[in-house]
C-alpha positions in Angstrom: 31.1 54.0 22.1 33.2 50.9 21.2 32.4 49.5 17.8 30.6 46.1 17.6 33.1 43.7 16.0 31.5 41.2 13.4 33.4 38.5 14.9 31.9 39.6 18.3 28.2 39.4 16.8 29.0 35.7 15.0 30.1 34.6 18.7 27.2 35.8 20.2 25.1 34.3 17.4 26.5 31.0 18.2 25.9 31.4 21.9 22.4 31.9 21.1 21.8 29.0 18.9 23.7 26.7 21.4 21.7 28.1 24.2 18.5 27.2 21.9 19.7 23.7 21.1 20.2 22.8 24.7 16.5 24.1 25.7 15.2 22.1 22.5 17.1 19.2 23.1 15.5 18.1 26.3 12.2 18.8 25.2 12.5 16.8 22.3 14.0 14.2 24.0 10.8 14.5 26.7 8.3 14.6 23.6 9.7 10.9 22.3 9.6 9.1 25.9 6.7 10.2 26.4 5.2 8.9 23.0 2.6 8.9 22.2 1.1 11.3 24.6 -2.1 11.7 22.2 -3.8 10.2 19.4 -2.0 9.2 16.7 -3.0 10.0 12.8 -2.5 7.3 9.9 -3.4 8.0 6.5 -4.6 5.6 4.3 -5.0 6.8 0.9 -7.7 5.0 -0.3 -11.5 4.6 0.5 -13.0 2.2 3.1 -13.4 -1.5 2.4 -10.4 -1.7 0.4 -7.2 -3.9 0.8 -5.1 -1.3 2.3 -8.0 -0.5 5.1 -8.3 -4.6 5.2 -4.9 -4.2 7.1 -5.0 -0.7 8.7 -8.2 -1.6 10.8 -7.1 -4.7 12.7 -3.5 -2.6 13.0 -4.9 0.5 14.3 -7.0 -1.6 16.8 -3.9 -3.7 17.8 -1.9 -0.5 18.3 -4.5 1.2 20.5 -4.0 -2.1 22.7 -0.1 -1.7 22.6 0.5 1.9 22.8 -2.4 2.7 24.7 -3.4 5.6 22.3 -5.7 5.5 19.6 -4.2 5.1 15.9 -6.8 7.1 14.1 -7.6 5.9 10.4 -7.8 8.7 8.0 -9.1 7.8 4.9 -8.3 9.8 1.7 -9.1 8.2 -1.6 -8.4 9.6 -5.5 -5.9 9.7 -8.3 -4.6 6.1 -7.7 -4.0 6.7 -3.8 -1.4 9.4 -4.8 -4.0 12.3 -3.6 -3.6 10.8 0.4 0.1 10.5 -0.3 0.6 14.2 -1.3 -2.0 14.9 1.6 0.7 12.9 4.0 3.7 14.2 2.6 2.9 17.6 4.2 1.5 16.9 7.4 4.0 17.9 10.6 6.7 15.1 11.2 6.1 15.2 14.7 5.6 11.5 15.4 1.8 11.5 15.1 1.2 11.5 11.7 2.2 8.3 9.6 1.2 6.9 6.1 -0.1 3.4 5.0 0.9 3.0 1.2 1.8 0.5 -1.0 2.3 -1.2 -4.2 0.2 1.3 -5.8 2.6 3.9 -4.8 5.9 2.3 -6.3 4.1 2.3 -9.5 2.8 5.7 -9.2 5.8 7.5 -10.7 5.7 5.7 -13.9 2.5 6.7 -14.7 1.8 10.4 -13.2 4.4 12.3 -14.6 3.9 15.8 -12.8 3.5 14.2 -8.9 4.1 16.8 -6.0 5.5 14.4 -3.9 8.2 11.8 -4.1 7.8 8.9 -2.4 11.6 8.5 -1.4 12.5 12.3 -0.6 9.2 12.8 1.3 9.0 10.1 3.7 11.1 8.0 5.6 10.4 4.3 4.9 9.6 2.6 8.6 8.4 -0.8 7.8 6.7 -3.5 5.7 3.2 -4.4 7.4 1.8 -7.2 5.1 2.1 -8.8 1.7 -0.5 -10.8 -0.5 -0.4 -12.3 -3.8 -2.8 -10.8 -6.3 -6.0 -12.6 -6.8 -8.4 -13.0 -10.6 -11.8 -12.6 -9.3 -14.7 -12.6 -11.6 -18.6 -12.0 -11.1 -19.8 -15.4 -11.7 -23.0 -14.3 -13.4 -21.1 -12.2 -15.7 -17.9 -14.6 -16.6 -19.3 -18.4 -16.4 -15.8 -19.6 -16.8 -14.5 -21.6 -13.8 -10.3 -21.8 -15.1 -8.4 -19.6 -16.6 -7.5 -21.4 -19.4 -11.4 -21.4 -20.0 -11.6 -17.5 -20.1 -8.5 -17.0 -21.9 -9.9 -19.1 -25.0 -13.4 -16.9 -24.7 -11.0 -13.8 -24.4 -9.2 -14.8 -27.6 -12.3 -16.0 -29.3 -14.2 -12.3 -28.3 -11.2 -9.5 -27.4 -12.6 -6.9 -25.3 -16.2 -8.6 -24.5 -15.3 -8.6 -20.4 -13.9 -5.3 -18.7 -12.3 -5.4 -15.4 -12.0 -2.9 -12.5 -9.3 -1.5 -10.5 -8.5 0.8 -7.7 -7.8 3.5 -9.8 -5.2 4.1 -12.8 -1.6 3.3 -12.2 -2.5 1.2 -9.0 -1.2 -2.5 -8.6 -5.2 -3.8 -9.6 -4.7 -1.6 -13.1 -1.3 -3.0 -13.8 -1.9 -6.1 -12.6 -4.2 -6.4 -15.5 -2.1 -4.9 -18.0 0.6 -7.5 -17.0 -1.7 -10.2 -17.6 -3.4 -9.1 -20.8 0.7 -8.5 -22.2 1.5 -12.4 -21.1 -1.7 -13.7 -22.0 -1.7 -11.6 -25.4 -5.6 -10.7 -24.8 -7.6 -7.7 -24.2 -9.8 -6.6 -21.4 -11.0 -2.8 -21.0 -9.9 -1.3 -17.7 -12.2 0.8 -15.7 -10.8 2.5 -13.1 -12.5 3.5 -9.8 -11.4 5.4 -6.6 -10.4 2.8 -4.6 -10.4 -0.9 -4.5 -13.8 -0.7 -2.3 -15.8 1.1 -4.6 -14.3 -1.2 -7.3 -15.3 -4.6 -5.8 -19.1 -3.2 -4.6 -19.3 -2.8 -8.6 -18.1 -6.2 -9.3 -20.1 -7.9 -6.7 -23.4 -5.9 -8.4 -22.2 -7.0 -11.7 -21.2 -3.2 -13.4 -17.7 -4.7 -14.0 -16.8 -8.4 -14.8 -14.0 -8.8 -13.0 -10.9 -7.6 -11.1 -7.1 -8.1 -10.7 -7.4 -7.6 -6.5 -5.1 -7.6 -3.6 -6.3 -11.2 -2.0 -6.9 -9.4 1.4 -9.8 -7.3 0.5 -11.7 -10.1 -1.6 -11.1 -13.1 0.6 -14.2 -12.4 2.7 -16.0 -12.0 -0.7 -14.5 -15.4 -2.3 -15.6 -16.9 0.8 -19.1 -15.7 0.8 -19.7 -16.8 -3.2 -20.2 -13.4 -3.9 -17.3 -13.6 -6.2 -15.3 -16.7 -8.0 -11.2 -16.7 -7.8 -10.0 -18.1 -10.8 -6.3 -18.0 -9.7 -3.5 -16.5 -7.5 -0.3 -15.3 -8.8 2.9 -16.8 -8.1 4.1 -20.5 -8.6 2.3 -21.7 -5.4 -1.2 -21.7 -3.7 -2.1 -19.8 -1.2 -3.1 -21.5 2.1 -6.0 -19.7 3.0 -7.3 -20.9 -0.3 -6.0 -24.2 -1.1 -8.7 -24.9 -3.7 -7.7 -21.6 -5.9 -5.0 -22.7 -8.6 -1.6 -20.5 -8.8 -0.7 -18.6 -12.0 2.1 -21.3 -12.8 -0.7 -24.1 -13.0 -3.1 -21.9 -15.0 -0.8 -21.6 -18.0 0.8 -18.0 -16.7 4.4 -18.9 -15.5 5.5 -16.0 -15.5 2.4 -13.8 -14.0 3.7 -12.9 -10.2 2.4 -9.8 -8.8 2.3 -9.2 -5.1 0.6 -6.9 -3.2 2.4 -5.1 -0.5 1.2 -2.6 2.3 3.9 -0.7 4.3 4.2 2.1 7.0 6.0 5.7 6.2 6.4 8.9 8.3 7.2 12.1 6.9 10.5 13.2 6.2 11.9 14.5 9.5 10.2 12.3 12.0 12.5 12.4 14.8 14.4 8.9 14.8 13.5 8.1 18.2 10.3 8.1 17.8 10.9 6.3 14.5 12.5 3.5 16.7 9.6 3.5 18.8 6.8 3.3 15.8 9.0 0.0 14.5 9.3 -1.2 17.9 5.3 -0.9 18.3 5.0 -2.7 14.4 7.1 -5.7 15.9 5.0 -6.1 19.3 1.5 -5.6 16.9 3.3 -8.6 14.4 3.4 -10.7 17.2 -0.3 -10.5 18.7 -2.3 -13.3 18.1 -5.5 -11.4 16.8 -3.1 -9.8 14.0 -1.5 -13.1 13.2 -5.4 -14.5 12.8 -6.5 -11.1 10.5 -3.4 -12.1 8.4 -3.8 -15.3 7.6 -7.7 -15.0 7.0 -6.7 -12.7 4.3 -4.0 -14.9 2.9 -1.2 -12.5 3.8 2.3 -12.7 5.5 3.3 -10.1 7.8 6.4 -7.6 7.5 9.3 -9.4 9.0 12.0 -6.6 7.2 14.4 -4.4 8.8 13.9 -0.8 7.9 16.6 -0.5 5.9 15.9 -3.6 3.6 12.2 -2.2 3.3 13.7 0.9 2.1 15.8 -1.4 -0.4 12.4 -3.1 -1.7 10.7 0.0 -2.2 13.4 1.3 -4.3 13.6 -2.1 -6.4 9.8 -2.0 -6.6 9.8 1.5 -8.3 12.2 0.5 -10.5 10.3 -3.2 -11.5 7.0 -1.4 -12.1 8.5 1.2 -14.3 9.8 -1.5 -16.6 6.0 -3.0 -16.6 4.7 0.4 -17.5 6.8 0.9 -20.2 6.2 -2.5 -21.8 2.3 -2.5 -20.8 2.1 1.0 -22.6 -0.5 1.6 -19.7 -1.5 5.3 -18.9 -3.6 7.6 -17.5 -7.1 7.1 -18.7 
């Protein structure tokens, strides 16, 4: 019997591998060309009714119109949005699983030391979907003040008199509150929740006194009068709420916190499908329904390229790490 030489075995393996690749390529190409062939899953890492949800729902509805298949919102709240992110990081990268996170997830690495996922390693950033200023809102029954200046005077006279709710430890709501305390040299007790929705419900019920919220989730409740807006962050007023002073007018010129929401795919999602998703994002942003929904919430639509969004995420991770260190914020 003739001996089977190792080089011959390697040649056969290479040939077999090439055959498999040749078969797989048209299958992958066909799958990409047919995308989406079934409903698409969007993990939203907070309960319904919060800021992320306020943008995910209209985006999902418009996706169905544009792509012809449903975009199913899967709310998975807990641990400041990190439980949902951890779940999404482990989903199949088949072009039918996506993740809508945001500022909270750029903050999380600095306050959660043992995350079992890495935002930059385990996900592919696709697009910025919305950015909206943070707003300081109060329950008018609990907090009688109508200006930040009056609130600050009260806080300095009676430290700890008030508390504030957040979407959870390590979220933008939490860090926005800590930054406010740091810059105003005041103290307010932090009350973490499992999402902005439950925190807002307790704010309106009077169970917490105030909240540093993304304008998107607070907008309808400000308009209804159930909560009062004292200021928006930054150095200019928001067009959707022109009567609400900005932080610079309120004596806090360095207070600038923007809540942003973005779209990611699990690492390994085919580039051809990534490109199609980004194309859908651009098409959706041009729809009148989306323009109106974003304007009502005082938000701007994305407008960034994929690489620009990735660079923004990196800079946000570094920025919030500095804020966490300066404020001493910790997981309660």
